[in-house]
N, C-alpha and C positions, 0 to 999 in steps of 0.2 A: 504494500500500500504506500509506503514512504517513497519507493522508487517511482510509482505511478504519479504521485503528487509532484515530485521533483520534475518529471518529464512534462507534466501539464503546465507547471510554472515556466519551464523552459520554452514550451511552445507558445504560451501567452506572451512572453517577453519577445520572442522572435517576430511576432506580428506587429509589435510597436515600431514606430518610426524613430529615427535618430533624435528628432526634436522632442520626443515624449519621454525620454529616459535619461537617467544619470549613469554614466559609465565611469568606473574606477580604473584609471590607468596606472599600472603597477610595474615597478622594476626592482630587481634584487641585485646586490653585489655578492659574489660567491667566492669561496676559497678554491673552488674547482668545479667540475662539471658532473660529478657523480653524487647524486643525492644520498646515496647509502654511506658515503664516507666523508664528503665535504660539507661545509657549513654555510649558512647565510650570515654574511658580515653586516649588511645593512639592507633596509627596505624603504621604499618611498612610493608615494602615490599622489596623484592629482586627479580631481574629478573633471569630467566633461558633462555639462548639464545643458540640455536644449541646444546641443551643437556648439557650445562655447566652453573653453577651458576656464576653470574656476581656480585661479591661483590662491585665493583665500582659503581653499580647502586642502591645500597641499600639506603633506606630512612626511617627515624623514626620521627614521629610527635606526639607531646603532645598537648592535648586540654586543654588549661588553663581555659576555661569557663565551665568546668564540675561543676554542681551545688552541687552534693552530691557524695563524694568519696566512701561512704559505706565501704566495706571491702577491697578496693583497696590498702591501705597502707599495709595491712597484706599479701594479695595474690600477688600483683604486685610490692610492694615496692615503689609505687608512692604516694608521700605526696603532700600537698598543696605547700610546698616549691619547689618541683620538677615542679609542674604545673606552677608556677610563671614564669619559664623559657620557657614555651610552647608558642603556638601561639593562637591568637584570633579565635573564632569559625568560622568566615567567611573565614579566611585563611585555617583553618583545613578542612572545607567543600570543598573548592576549590581544595586542595591537593588530597583529596579522589576522587573527581569527575574526576580530571585529570588522576589519577592513574588507575581507573577502566573502564572509558568510552571507549567502542569499543576495549577492550583488552581481551586477553585470561587470565583469572584469576584462580588461584589455591588457595584453602584454605583447612584447616583441619576442617571439619564441615562447609561447604560453606553456607548451608541454614541459619545457625545462623548469621554468619558474614555479609552476603549480606542482610539479613533482617534488621540488624542494620544500614547498610550503606544506604539502600533505604529509611528507615524511617527518618534518619537524613537529607538526601538530600531533601526529600519531604517536610520536615518541613522548609527548607530554600528555597523552590521553585526552586530546582535544579533537573535535570534529568541526570542520567548516567546509561547506560546499558552495561555490558560486552558483548563482542562478543561471548564468550564461557566460561563456568564455569566448572572447574575440582575440584574434591574433593578427597584428599588422604585418608580421613576416609572412604568414600564410596568405594573406590577402595579396601581398606583392608577388609572391610566387605564383599564385593563380593568374594574376594579371599578365605576368611575363610569359607564362606558358600559353595563355590564350592568344598572345601576340606572336606565338611561334618562335620565341627567343630562347636561346640556350642560356642556362643559368650557371655561372661560374662559381667557384668555391666561396668567394667573398661578396657575391652580388646581392646577398640578402642580409648583410649586416645592417644595423640601424643607420650608420653613416652613409652607406651606399644607397640604401632605399631613399633616404632624405635627399641625396644629391640628385636623384632622378626627378624630383619635384622642385628642384631649385631652392630647397630650404637651406638656410645658412649653417655653417659649421657650429658645433656646440662642444661643451666640455664632456668628453666621453668618460665612461667608467666611474660615474658618480650617480648613485641611485636616483636622486631627485632630478638632476639635469637629464638623465636618460628617460625618466618617466615623462617629463615635459616634452622632450624630443619625440617620444613615441606618440604623445597626444597630438602634437603638431603634424606628424606624419600621417596619423590616422585621419585627421580632418582633411588633409590634402588628398588622401586616397579617396575618401568618401565623396568629396565635392565633384569628382569626375564620374561618380555613379548616380548622382541625382541630388535633389535638394534635401535638407534635413527634415523637411515637412513631409516628404514623400518616400524617402529611402527607408525601407523596413530592414530590421536587423537580420531577418531571414536571408537577405541577399549577402550578408557578410559572414555567413557560416559555411 
């Protein structure tokens, strides 16, 4: 019954237009790419409401209980000194749970980010399921394939995708700037597909 209710909510959300919904644009910074052994260093999100980015709703969280930063100081600029100003794991987990549960969530490479979130929440005996998941990387892959273009190894990075829409360079490998960059990319992608008042989320799945 719970599964059927979740599917019904998903279907209902998919029938709504972009102007009718709030989308949570989420980005994570990670110590690696394997959710079974690597950790979430930081998380950030910014809402899109009625087709507009809501900077006042942006949040950025640092997980001070990361056990091994690995290459994070090199790629993300996050050191142990930065983490000391972060929050405890329990607070970090609750912030993530609150952010994604029953929300329409957008990521650039959603499978990776949500795998990390689900693994972390499961380890803390927490459950949170988005109502609907959108993926700007998947949208761009679909568009390129429909145009008959070959996709190179780095053609679907956030920076490469933004460049195709003439969006300006941004500070990479910082969760908050990446979330904002993903939000801008998504709006650029969707404007080519129709107006926010007519574009249904089902076309983005």
